[in-house]
C-alpha positions as CSV (number, residue, x, y, z in Angstrom):
1,X,-4.5,-2.8,-14.1
2,X,-6.5,-3.1,-10.9
3,X,-7.8,-5.8,-8.9
4,X,-9.9,-8.9,-10.8
5,X,-11.3,-11.0,-8.6
6,X,-13.5,-7.6,-6.4
7,X,-15.0,-11.0,-4.5
8,X,-15.2,-10.3,-0.5
9,X,-14.2,-12.4,2.0
10,X,-15.2,-11.8,5.1
11,X,-11.9,-13.7,7.3
12,X,-9.9,-11.7,5.0
13,X,-8.0,-8.2,3.2
14,X,-7.3,-8.7,-0.2
15,X,-4.4,-5.9,-1.0
16,X,-1.8,-4.8,-3.6
17,X,1.0,-1.9,-3.2
18,X,2.0,-0.6,-6.5
19,X,5.6,1.8,-6.6
20,X,4.0,4.3,-8.8
21,X,6.9,6.9,-8.5
22,X,8.9,7.0,-11.3
23,X,11.0,9.7,-9.0
24,X,11.6,7.2,-6.1
25,X,14.3,4.2,-6.7
26,X,13.1,0.5,-5.4
27,X,11.3,0.9,-2.0
28,X,11.2,-1.7,1.2
29,X,7.3,-2.2,2.4
30,X,6.3,-3.3,6.1
31,X,3.7,-4.4,6.9
32,X,3.9,-4.3,11.0
33,X,1.4,-5.4,13.8
34,X,0.2,-1.4,14.7
35,X,2.6,-0.4,18.1
36,X,5.4,-3.4,16.7
37,X,9.1,-1.4,16.9
38,X,9.8,-0.5,13.4
39,X,13.4,0.3,14.9
40,X,14.0,-2.6,16.2
41,X,16.8,-4.6,14.3
42,X,14.5,-7.8,14.1
43,X,11.7,-6.5,12.0
44,X,12.9,-6.9,8.8
45,X,10.6,-5.5,5.4
46,X,7.9,-7.3,4.0
47,X,9.1,-6.7,0.4
48,X,12.5,-5.4,-0.5
49,X,13.5,-3.4,-2.7
50,X,10.4,-3.2,-5.0
51,X,11.4,-1.4,-8.8
52,X,9.0,2.0,-9.8
53,X,6.4,-0.4,-11.1
54,X,5.7,-2.9,-9.5
55,X,3.3,-4.3,-7.0
56,X,3.0,-6.6,-4.4
57,X,0.1,-9.6,-6.1
58,X,-2.6,-10.0,-4.6
59,X,-1.9,-10.3,-0.7
60,X,-4.8,-12.0,1.6
61,X,-4.1,-9.9,5.4
62,X,-5.7,-10.4,8.2
63,X,-8.1,-8.5,9.9
64,X,-6.4,-6.3,12.3
65,X,-4.5,-3.1,12.7
66,X,-1.3,-2.7,11.0
67,X,1.6,0.1,11.0
68,X,2.5,0.5,7.1
69,X,6.4,1.7,6.3
70,X,8.1,2.4,2.6
71,X,11.9,3.5,3.1
72,X,14.7,3.7,0.4
73,X,15.6,0.0,-1.0
74,X,18.5,-0.8,2.1
75,X,17.7,2.3,4.1
76,X,15.7,1.9,6.7
77,X,16.5,5.5,8.3
78,X,14.3,7.6,6.3
79,X,11.0,6.7,6.1
80,X,9.0,7.9,2.9
81,X,5.4,7.0,4.1
82,X,3.9,6.6,7.4
83,X,0.2,5.0,8.0
84,X,0.1,4.0,11.8
85,X,-3.0,1.9,13.2
86,X,-4.1,1.5,9.7
87,X,-8.0,-1.0,10.7
88,X,-8.0,-3.7,7.8
89,X,-11.6,-5.6,8.3
90,X,-12.4,-8.9,6.3
91,X,-14.1,-8.4,3.4
92,X,-11.8,-5.7,2.0
93,X,-10.1,-5.6,-1.4
94,X,-8.0,-3.0,-1.8
95,X,-5.7,-1.1,-4.2
96,X,-2.7,1.4,-3.1
97,X,-0.6,3.3,-5.3
98,X,2.6,5.2,-3.9
99,X,2.5,8.1,-6.5
100,X,4.3,11.3,-7.2
101,X,3.5,14.4,-5.8
102,X,1.7,16.6,-7.9
103,X,4.7,19.2,-9.1
104,X,3.1,22.7,-7.9
105,X,4.5,21.7,-4.3
106,X,0.4,21.8,-2.7
107,X,1.7,18.5,-1.4
108,X,4.3,18.4,-0.5
109,X,7.9,16.1,-1.4
110,X,7.2,13.1,-0.8
111,X,5.5,10.2,-2.6
112,X,1.3,10.2,-1.6
113,X,-0.7,7.6,-1.4
114,X,-4.1,6.1,-3.7
115,X,-6.0,4.3,-2.6
116,X,-9.0,2.1,-4.3
117,X,-11.5,0.2,-1.5
118,X,-13.5,-1.0,-4.9
119,X,-16.3,-2.2,-2.3
120,X,-17.4,1.6,-2.1
121,X,-16.9,1.6,-5.9
122,X,-20.5,1.4,-8.1
123,X,-21.1,0.3,-11.9
124,X,-20.9,2.6,-14.4
125,X,-24.2,3.0,-15.9
126,X,-23.4,3.4,-19.0
127,X,-20.8,0.2,-19.3
128,X,-20.6,-2.0,-22.0
129,X,-22.2,-5.3,-20.9
């Protein structure tokens, strides 16, 4: 299900990350302050061993600039997804889903990201009350 509490809060970003790539085994998720040396031995995943279908729950993240890495569980030497300098602003409400690439090869071999930014969505005019 999508994030139910879409109420923005100016002092945080509401963020949920979902592992939606059935061809990918469990992963480790890293959310680091921008510029942090990912290869430093002290850097550990924010979420370790996340299996397919699981999510982080709704996180409250302080506004700032972050680097994001997704690796196979327990294997920091292989980076499947890397997002540098991700700016998270207060008031954002985001769902991020990692999914398999298109089967036609146009998106490469690594998992892709779908980002749902609830602030940019509008109500469906035909929705039931």
